[in-house]
C-alpha positions, 0 to 999 in steps of 0.5 A, a space after each residue: 816797358 816793364 822788366 822781363 821778370 814782370 812781363 805778362 805771358 805772351 797772350 798770342 803768337 801771330 803769323 800775320 805780318 804787321 807793317 810800320 816803322 821802328 822808333 826810339 831804340 833803347 840801349 840794352 838793359 839787364 832785368 832782375 833775372 839777368 835777361 838782356 833786352 831792349 825796348 823800342 816803339 813800332 808805328 803801325 797804321 793806327 798807333 805807336 806800340 811798345 816793343 820788347 826784344 831779347 835778341 840783343 844782337 839787333 840793338 846795335 844795328 837798329 840804334 845806329 841806323 836810327 841815329 843816322 836816319 838812314 834806310 832799312 829800320 827807318 823805312 817800312 818794315 814787316 814783322 812776321 811771327 811776333 808775340 803779343 802781350 797785354 799792355 801794362 801802360 795802355 789798357 785794352 791794347 797789346 805790346 809787341 814781343 820780338 821772338 827768336 823766330 820773328 822775321 823782320 824785313 823791309 816792305 814797300 807801298 805802305 798807305 801811311 807815312 813815317 811820323 815821330 812819336 808824340 813824346 819825340 815832338 819838342 815841348 816847351 817847359 811851360 807845356 811840360 808842366 801841363 802834361 801828366 805825371 809819368 808822360 814822356 817828353 822831349 825838350 830843347 833847353 839851356 842848362 842854367 844850374 848844376 849841383 854836385 854829382 851824388 850817389 843814390 843807393 837803390 832798394 836792390 842794392 845798386 849805387 847809381 850816379 845822379 846829378 840835379 840840374 835846372 834847365 830853362 827855355 824862353 817859357 820857364 825853367 824846371 828841375 831835371 835829374 840826370 843819371 849815370 852816362 847822361 851826366 857826362 853829356 851835360 855842361 853848364 851854359 850849353 843847350 841840348 835837345 833831350 828826348 824821352 825824359 819822364 815827368 815826375 812830381 816831387 814836393 808838389 812840383 813837376 820835375 823831369 828825370 832821365 832814364 836809359 831810354 833818354 838821349 841828349 844832343 847838343 844844339 846851338 845856343 838859342 838866346 836868352 831864357 827865363 826862370 819860372 816863378 817857382 825857381 829855387 836855386 840848387 846851391 846849398 848855402 853856408 850861413 851863420 844865424 841867430 834864431 829868434 823863433 821856430 815853428 815845427 810841423 809834422 805831416 804825412 807824405 806819399 812815399 812815391 811823390 813826397 806830396 803831403 797827404 791830407 784827410 787820410 783815413 788811418 782806419 783803411 789798409 790802403 789809400 790812393 794818392 791824389 797827386 801820383 794816382 798810385 794806390 799804396 799800403 797805408 804802412 808806406 806813409 811817411 811822417 815828415 817834419 818841417 821847421 819854419 824859423 825866423 832868424 837874424 843873419 849875422 853878416 847882414 844883420 837882417 831878419 830872414 824867414 827859413 823853411 828847413 826841410 826834413 832832409 836838412 833837419 836829419 843832417 844836423 846832429 842835434 835834430 836828426 833823432 827828433 820826431 816831436 814838433 815841440 822838441 824840434 822847436 826847442 832844439 832849433 832855438 838851442 842849436 843856434 843860441 849855442 853858437 853853432 854854424 849851420 851848413 847846407 841848410 837846404 832852403 826852400 824859401 828865403 824871404 825878408 821879415 819885417 823888423 817889427 814882426 818877430 812872430 812866425 806865421 
């Protein structure tokens, strides 16, 4: 659901009752206009409807009853005098707005049963990667790797704690970014059922992200897990290398999903990313450098190919202000031939190079 400042006006106020079940009670949130509210889903006879409620005194009671799977809000209820707003996520349908005078009371003899929302059904990691971006999913997985906690600064000036982890089940592995309170609920090597995670695309790969609506519940260890073919460690290595050759490439990326944009018409004012399906102003396009280097590791005395990300290039004093590919290639060779040690190189791939082949691709 959108924040209150972006909600459309109430399209109608209905005295007619709607019957069903509440699901997925979110924590209380604060909008940009400092209005407190929470979200939920309401199951009627035909579908699951998004709900926004500004009567925050109801949240604690509803959330506790949902957690305990007890009566009242997980038995049928009828709501009278609700607001209906045009849905921002489901074209042609409406969301529910609980008003000050909305009446919520138990009811009986519904002709349909309580069902879990689709996103509450547990998906395997393999199934998650087949879902669309921005879909909400529930997974049961083991935490197999954790990065250090970092501080993310938002465009609104807030500072949020985040932690990148890798989770896996018997079908594969996937990266997950957890935020704020959820960080303290996760431990390496343990298994969890995590609900209401959002599918994202980053660097052309499906990832997951938690939100205020996400929940984490520790479960029993379910045995061995596997890593996907595209698994890449979160560990930031410290290596000392001598670069043999370097090749830098400059390309344009989407500001939303960071995927490379190809065949972009620079004469248009807007474009639509084929990956995240978002239309954007052409001015939002990012120009990114990535450098491929062939180097010899000093400790193991073998040649290795590295793909150094734009983030890593910006972290080095000698390369952070360079945006020309030719200058970047010169700088990379110069940096290591000067005997500098490269820390936290952020490897994307790491593969051996034939000793007789010193050319980059």
